[in-house]
N, C-alpha and C positions, 0 to 999 in steps of 0.2 A: 504494500500500500504506500504509494509515493505522494508527495506534495510538491507541486511545481509553482513557484512564485516568480513572475517575470515582470519587471517594470518597463513600460514602453515610454521612451522620452526621458528627459532629465529628471533626477530624483525630486527636486523641490522647485525647479523653475517651471511653475505651473502654466499650462496653456489656457487660452480663453477662446470660447466660441459660443455662438448662439444656440438656442434650443434645438434647431434642426441642423446646425453646422455652421451658421453664420453668426455675426454679432461683433461687438466692439470690445477689445480687451480692457479690463479694469485693473490697472497696475497695483492699486492699493489693496485689492482683495487677494488674500493668500489661501490656497487650498492645498493641503498636504497630500502626499502620496499615501493611499490607504495601506493599512496593514491587515492582513487576513489571518484569523486564528480559529481555533476550535472547530476545525473542519471535520464533518462527519459524512455519511453517505448522502444526506439530504439537507444539510444545513452548514452555515459558517457564520462567524462573527467578523464584522468589518469595523475598524476604528480609523479615524482621520480627524482633521481639524479644518475649520473654515473661519477665517478672521478677516476683519476689515469693516469699513463704514457702509451703512445703508444696505446690509444684507437682509433680504426679505425672507429667504428660506435656505436651508442647506440640507444635505443628505448624501446618499450614494445612489448610483444607477448601475445596473448590471445586465449582461446579455451574454450569449454564446458567441456573439460577433465582436470584433475589435471596436474600441472607442465607443462604448455605449453612451447614450444621452438620456435626458429625462423623458424622451419618447419611448424608451425601452422600459424595463422594470425599474421602479424607483421606490426608495424608502427615505422618508424625511427624518430629520433630527431636530431637537428643540434647543440644543446648546452648541456652543462653539466646538466643543469636543464631541465629535460624532461617534456614536457607538450603537450599531444596529445589528440585528440578527437576520440573516437571510434564511428562509425556510422553503420547503417544497421544491428543493433542487433535485436534479436527476443524479443518481449514483454514477461514479466514474466519468464525469463530464467536466470539461474545461470551461470556466466562466471568465469573462472580462468584467472588471469593476472599476469605476471611477467615482471619486468624491466630487461634489459640485457645490457652488454657492450661487444663488440668484440675487441679482441686484435689480434696480428699477429698469435697467435697459438691456441686460444681457445675463448669460450664464457663464460662470467661470468653472472650468473642469480641471481636475488633477491629471497626472499621468495615468495611463492604463496599466492596471495590474491584473495578472491572471492567476487563477488558482484552480485546482482540480479536486472535485469531491472524491471521497473514498469509494472504491468499487465495493459492491455488495459481496460479502464473503460467500464462497462456494461451500455451502453447508452439506456435509455428507451424512448428516444425522438421519437415521431411520427409526420410525416409531416402533415401539414394542408391539409384537403381534400375539403374544400369548393370551389365552382367553381368561376373562374374569370368571365366567361360569365354567368351572373346571370339573364338573361332575363326571364327565366321561373319562377324565384322567386321574380321578381321585384314588383309585385302587393301588395297592402295594406294588403290583406288577408294573405300574406306570411311574414309579417314584423318580426315575431318571428324567421325567418330563414335568415334574411338579413345579419347578421354578419357585414361586411364592404361594403355591397351593398348600392347604393344610397347615397354615401358620397361625398360632395362637400364643399370645403373651411373649412376643419375641424379645431377645436380648442380642445386641449386636456390638461387636468390637473389632477394631482393625489390628491385625497382627503384624509382626515384623517381616513376614513374607509378602506383605502387600495386599493380602486378601482381607476382606470383611467376612467375619464368621457370625452366623446367626443361629441361635439355639432357642427352643420354644417348649411350651407346655405340651404334654402328650394329648393331642386332640386333633381331629380332622373329620372330614365328611365321611361318615360310616366307620370312623375309628380304624383306619387302615394300618396304623402303627401297632395295634394290639398284638402282643406276642413277639415283637421285633425290637425290644429294648426301649430305652427311655432317653429323653432329652436329646431329640434328634437335631442334627447339624446340617447346615448348607453353607456354601461360601460363594463370594462374588468378588470380582475386581472392579466392577462399575456400578454396583448397587441396583442393577437392572436385571442382569442375567445371573441366576443362582443355580449352583451345582449341588445336588443332594449328595451328602456324604454318608449319613447313617447315624445310628444311636451311639451316644457316649457312655451310657450306663447299661450293661447287659441285664442285670437283675437287681432286686431289692438288696441294698447293703445289709450285711448281717448285724450291724450295730443297731439298727432301728428297733428290732424286736427286743433286743437286750436292754436298750435304754428305756424303752416304753415300760417294760416290766420293772426296771429299777425304780422308776418314778412311782409306779403304781404301788410297789411295796412300801415306799416311804409314805404313801397316802393311806396305807393300811388296807390295800386292795390286793386281790389275788392276781395271777397272771392274766394277761389280756386274752380274750377269746375272739378278738377281731379277725376278720378274714384278711390276712396280709397279702392275699392275691388280688385284693380289691383296693389297694392303696391308690391315692392320687399322686401324680408326678407333675408338679406345677412350677411355673414361673422361675426358671433359672435366671441368674444374673452372672454374666461373664465379663471379666476385665483382664486386660494385660497389666501385670504388676511391674514387669521389666522384661527385657529380652530374655527369653528362655524360661519365663515363669508366667503362667496364666491360671487364674482361679475361677471356679464356677461355684456359686452358692445356689443350692437347689432346695426344693420343698418336697417333703413326703407327708401326705395327710393320711391319717389312720381312720379306717371305716368304723362306724358304730358310735356308741356313747361311752362315757366314763364308767358308769355303773348302772345299767338298766334303763328302762324307758323314761324314768322321771329325772334323769340327769342330763347334763350338757353333753354335746358331742365330744368325742375323743380328741386328743390334742394333735398338733402337727409338729414336724421337726424341720429345721433348716440344717442341711449338711454341706460339706465342702469337698470338692474334687480339684485336683491340680494336674497340669500337663506342661510340658516344654514344647510340644509340637502339636498345635491344634489341627493341623492338616490330617493327622492320624487319629481318627475318632476312638481307636482302641487304646490310646496312650493315656487316657485319663485315669488317675490314681485317686481312689477315695480316701479322704482324710478324716471322715467320721463326723460326729455330732458337733454342731455349733451352738444352737439355742433352740428353745421350745416355747410354747405358750406360757405367759406369766399371768397369774391371778392374784389380786389383792384381797380376795374373799376367803382367805385361808382354805378350808376344805369344804366350803358350802356349795359343792357342785351339784347338789340336788335341787337347787333353785329351779322353778318351772322353766323348762327350756323353750317355751313359747313366749316368755317375757323377754323379748330381745333387748329392751332398754336396760335390763339388769343382767345381761349375760355374764357368765362366770369368768371368762378370760378378759383381762384388760388389754393385753397385747396378743394378737393372733400371730403365730410364727409362720407367716407366709409372705410372699412378695418381697424378697430381699433386694436391696440396692447397695452396692459396694462402691465406696469412694475413697480415693487417696488424696488428701488435702495438699496444697502447695507446700506446706511445712513438713510433709511426709507422714502425717498421721493417717491411720487406717480406721474407717468407720463403716458400720453396717446399719442401714435404715431398714425397718421392716414393719409389718402390721397391715391389718385389713379389717374393716367393718367394726371390730370391737374397740371402742374408745379412741382410736386414732393410731398414729404412727410413733415409733420410738427410734432413737439412734443409740447404738452401743459402740463403745470404742474397742478396737481390735488390737491384738498383738501382731505387728507387721510380719514377724518371723513365722508365726503359726497360722495366721488368719482366723484365730479363735478369740473370743472375748478376753480382755485383759484380766478379768476375774476368772481364774481357771484353777480348780473346777468351779462351776456355777453353783450357788446354793439352791435349795429346793425352789421350784418355780411357783411359789405361793407365799402370801404374807407380806405385809407392808415393809417389814425390815429387809426383805430381800429384793425389793423393786429396783434399787439403784444398779444392781449387778446386771439387770435385764435392760437397762437403758433409761433414757430420758425422753419424755413425750415432747414431740416437736409440732404436732398437728392434731387438732380435734375439730370436727365439723360442728359438734354440738356438745358443749361441756356438761350438759345435764342429762345426756343420754349416751349409752354405750353403743347404740345401734347407729352407725355412722353413715352408711351409704357412700363410703369412700374407701379406696384401696389402691394398691400398686404404687407406692412411693418410688420415685426415681430422682436421685440427686446428682447434679453435675455442678462443676465450678466453672464460672466464666467471668472474667474481668472484675474480680473483687467480690462477687456474690456467689452464694450457694443457691442454686435454683432447685426447688422441690416441685416436680411434676406429679400430679396425682389424678387418678381416675375417679369420676363421680358416677353414682347411681348404678342401676342394674346393667349387667353386661350385654343384654340382648339388644334392645333398641335404645334406651335412654343414654347409654354410656357416653360420657364426654370428658374432656381433659381440661384441667386447670393448672395454673402455675403460680407459685409465690416465691419469695426470695429472702435471704438473710445474709448478713456479713459474717455470721458465725454458724458453724455446722450444727450447733445445738440450739439455734434460734436466738431471738424470736423471728419467725417467718411472717412476712407481711405481704399482703396482696397489693396490686397496683393502686387500689383506692385506700391503702393504709390500714386495712383490717389486720389485726394480729391473730392469725389463725392458730398460733401456739396456745392461745388462751381459749380459742373457739370462735368460729365464724365461717361465713361463706367465702371461698377462695375465688379471686378474680385476678387476671383475665381468663376468659375461655379460649382455648387453643383449637379444639376440635369439637364438633357437635354433629348429630345426625343431619344429613343434608342431601339435597337433590338439585342438580342442574337440569336444564331443559332436555327433553328427548332422551331421558335416561331414568333408571329406577333409583339411582343414588345409593348411598351407603348409610348404615347404622352401626352401632357397636364399635365405634372407632376410638379405642383408648387402650389402657394398660401399655404405656409406651416405653420404648427404649430411646434414649437420647445420646448421641455420639457424634464425634467429629473425625475428620480425615487427617488431622495434624497440620493442615494448611489453612485453617480459619473457616472451613466449611462445615456446617452443622446439619444434622439430620434427625428426623423423628420417624421411628418405625412402630407400627402397631398392627393389630388385626383390623379387618373390615368385614362387615356382614351385609348380605343383601336383605332388604326389608321383606317381611312376610307378605306374600301375595304378589310380589313383583314377577316380572317375566322370567327371571332366572332363579327364583326362590320358591319351591313348591310349599304349599301350605302344610303339608304333612311333615316338613322338616324345618321348623321355624329357626331361622338364623343359623343353620348348620353349616353353610358354606362360609368358611373362614379363610380369607385371602390376606396374605401379608401386604401391608402398605408401607412404602417409604416415601417421606416427604422432606423437602428442604425446610430448614429453619433459617430465618433472617432475623438479626438483632436490630431493634429500633435504636434511634439516637439516645433514647432514655434507658437503654439496656434491657429491654424486655424482649423475649423471643416471640416471634409470630410464626405459625406453621402455615405453609402455603396450601391452597385448596386442592391443587392437582398433584397427583403422585409423581415422584421423581422419575425422570426418563432420560437423564443425561443430555438434555437439550442444550446446544451451544449457547453460551451467554454473551452473544454479540450485543453491541450497544443498542439501546432502545431510543428511538427518536420521538420527539413530541408528536410528530405527524401520525405515528402508529397508534397513538392513544385515542385519536379521534374516531368516533363511531359508536356502535352499540356494545354494551357489556351486559353480562348476566351477574347481578348482584345478589348476594345472600346475606341477610341479617342473622348472625348466629347468636343473637340474644337468647338467653336460657329459657327454654320451655321443656319441661320434663316429658320425655318420651315422644316429642314431636320432631318429625323430619322437616327441617326448614327448607323451603323451596326458593328458587331464584325468581327475581323480577328483572325486567329490562330497564336499564338506564342508558342515557346517551351522553357523550362528551362531544361538544361541537367545536369547530375550528376557531370560533370566537371566544373559546374558554368558558362556555356556560354548560352546566349539567342540567339534564332534564330527567324526570322520573325518579322513583325511589325516594330515599331519605334526603337527597341533596337537590331536589328540584329547584331550579333557579339559582343555585349556588355557582360561584366561580371556581374554576379549577386551574392549577398550575402544575408544572412538572420540573423537577430538579434532576437533570440527566446525570449529574456527578454522583448523586446518592441514590438514583433510581427511586425517587420519592414522588408519588402523585398526591397532591393535596386537593381535596374537594371541600370547600367551605373551611371548617377548622379541623378536618379529619385527615391525618397523614397515613398514607398507604404505601407499603413497599411493593415494588413492581419487579417481576422477573419473567423470563421466558420459561415455559413449561409445556408439557404435552397435554393436548385436549383429548383426554381418555374417552369422553362421551361422543366424539365425532366418529364418523364412519366414512372413510378410513380415518384412523387417528392422525393427528397433525400437530404441528407446533402452534402455540398461541402465547398470549401474554396474560398473566394473572396478577391479582393484587391481594394483599391482606393487611389488616390494621385494626386498631382499636378506636372506639369513640373516646372523646376526651375524658369521660368518667371512668373508662376502663371496663365497664360492665357489658358493653356490646362489642362484638367482634364482627368485622366485615370480611367476606370473601368475594372475589370477583374474577370473572374470566371474560376475555375479549370474545365477542360473538363472531361466529363465522358468517352471519347474515349481514 
């Protein structure tokens, strides 16, 4: 991509001629040779000056022919220092530009300068073709074709070999993984094409039954009669600790109740595996027990198990999130539905809690060993409607991502942040959710663009980066019941892995883009490309409702029509890729239009209302 600047005539000895080529020179009027900058495929900025007495107007004129005049394309300026933006230019085209000044009797022109707009890049990008409705490929015999089919509760990390590795809960359409091990793995170099590798855990670790019965004995109970062939294998969290060391924290849930039909459900365990070579799924070595459910109710496990607001466990030992702080401390966040989330400090060498062995998991005196609560949705109720804490560090803050509501349709994602791993965590509106409260902003919500069934159940996220400043959000997605691709007899059973880009706002909050990541080349976006129709979705919270898109338009005269910004003015900052409509700032990126047939590249936006309680998603319409 080259830039050609040629001045025709002397640099500052300005020529004078009339509007059509005639006129009388005005020696006291000086018009400088223009300087052209910020050249893109369709635009450029021209600066110059026009000084002298009796100047009625000044500006620049431009054309593809030499020595343009005011009879060609013209832009006026209001001050001696001319600064104008040329737009709607043709890519890869040479233009001539001159500054001018108009007096009472003539026009004074500068020398002729040429510049060439940038050619449009030859994009070799091809849209992904794998199907969202993967039922015909869901069986075990088709696992080499799964790509992101049968993904639930993913965890993603980038390894030293350059691959991204994804691990997930044992779940899929028709449970094809049953009998084939646990915590299945796939990998990718581009976050679009995923290679299935296999299970990382062949069988239930032997320590689980032993630890369960040890705890039961301390509770005065006999050995468990739970069916250990019916355990749940949930929500792994995988991180690179350093080159040659990777850790996976995983969850085993025990079937049945603690002691008969009038007691609470049996406990869960978080365990640990390690490997030096994630490419080899058989290389994971089990390191045993990490932590279990904690209760502050002593041994009162016979409380009515339908009284969810008074459930026995304070911290539920599922959904681990492992983080290493910039200071080198290791922490584990965990918890789900029962009372909120806790963080517990770990021994970096072992990956186990610093209190080792842990005391019995009940009684107020032992709570500190099981961690400190960092989030509760409702301090007066133990039944939270929140799960899946995920903590990452970015630019001075610890960001706590969390899943809200039931995982079938209502599932949505929130985020809060703190300068301290142990809190307090605050929402964008200042709410201290460590003490209790609703978390904002919303990052994902059930949604539907036009001509598509849309998605629900988009949460329980993994948040990760590529080491080069690019951040991503991975989760499951489900078809809504009754949609074209979702049979009513299997509500929300199709679980497809979704990966989306995260963009950080100038205020340091993450926004998740509405369309799934497809490695679309991020060439410069020009203001002209934003003009036209958009599909806008208001992601303001409504429980269990799939929010649908409405059409808005951005006109060339910078006015918005339709939707929440009808009649508002819009502007675009190309340097930061920020579209501002009224007082709402939206980040803009190129992504794939997954709803189009065939799929194609488009432009999307995402951002928050000034209160932070409403999130907007948008996609440039093909129409």
